[in-house]
C-alpha positions in Angstrom: 101.9 70.2 109.2 104.7 72.4 110.7 106.8 71.7 107.6 104.1 73.2 105.3 103.8 76.3 107.5 107.6 76.8 107.4 107.6 76.4 103.6 104.7 78.8 103.2 106.5 81.4 105.4 109.7 81.1 103.5 107.8 81.4 100.3 106.3 84.7 101.5 109.7 86.0 102.5 111.3 85.0 99.2 108.5 86.5 97.1 108.6 89.7 99.2 112.3 90.0 98.8 112.0 89.6 95.0 109.3 92.4 95.0 111.7 94.6 97.1 114.6 94.0 94.7 112.5 94.8 91.7 111.2 97.9 93.4 114.8 99.0 94.2 115.8 98.3 90.6 112.9 100.4 89.3 113.6 103.2 91.7 117.3 103.5 91.0 116.9 102.7 87.3 114.3 105.4 86.7 116.6 107.2 84.3 117.1 104.1 82.2 113.4 103.3 82.2 112.7 106.9 81.1 115.2 106.6 78.2 113.8 103.2 77.1 110.0 103.8 77.5 109.8 107.6 77.2 107.8 110.2 79.1 104.4 109.6 80.6 102.0 112.4 79.6 99.9 111.8 82.8 103.0 112.3 85.0 104.3 115.3 83.1 100.9 117.0 83.4 99.9 116.2 87.0 103.2 116.0 88.9 104.5 119.5 89.6 108.2 118.6 89.5 110.8 119.1 86.8 111.0 115.6 85.2 107.6 114.4 86.3 108.0 111.1 84.5 111.2 110.2 86.3 109.6 111.0 89.6 106.5 108.9 88.6 108.8 105.9 87.8 110.4 106.3 91.2 107.0 106.4 92.9 106.1 103.1 91.2 109.4 101.6 92.5 108.6 102.7 96.0 105.1 101.3 95.7 106.5 97.9 94.6 108.9 98.0 97.6 105.9 98.7 99.9 104.0 95.7 98.4 107.1 93.6 99.0 107.1 94.5 102.7 103.4 93.7 102.9 104.1 90.2 101.4 107.0 89.6 103.8 104.8 90.4 106.8 102.0 88.4 105.3 99.7 91.5 105.6 98.8 91.6 101.9 95.9 89.2 102.3 94.4 91.3 105.1 94.6 94.4 103.0 93.1 92.7 99.9 90.3 91.4 102.1 89.6 94.9 103.5 89.6 96.4 100.0 87.3 93.7 98.7 84.9 94.1 101.6 84.9 97.9 101.2 84.2 97.8 97.5 81.9 94.7 97.3 80.5 94.6 100.9 76.9 94.5 99.6 77.5 91.3 97.6 77.3 88.9 100.6 75.1 85.8 100.3 
């Protein structure tokens, strides 16, 4: 029983670290992503900075890092439950 708990905890840590590494890659590679995928009209219109698309890609990377930390701390389930109860609270049996 303890073995399964340890494996589950290690799995959360590994998955969270992978998310964090991908997020760091997206954040630091925003220029490359911009060259490969082009500008985002939404970001250029609504983000008030020069180079809104590059900033948008960096924000996506930071969001991925945040999700990675949530997974490492095993808080993602609690937050998903809270969002589900908030959106679909009236659908109880």
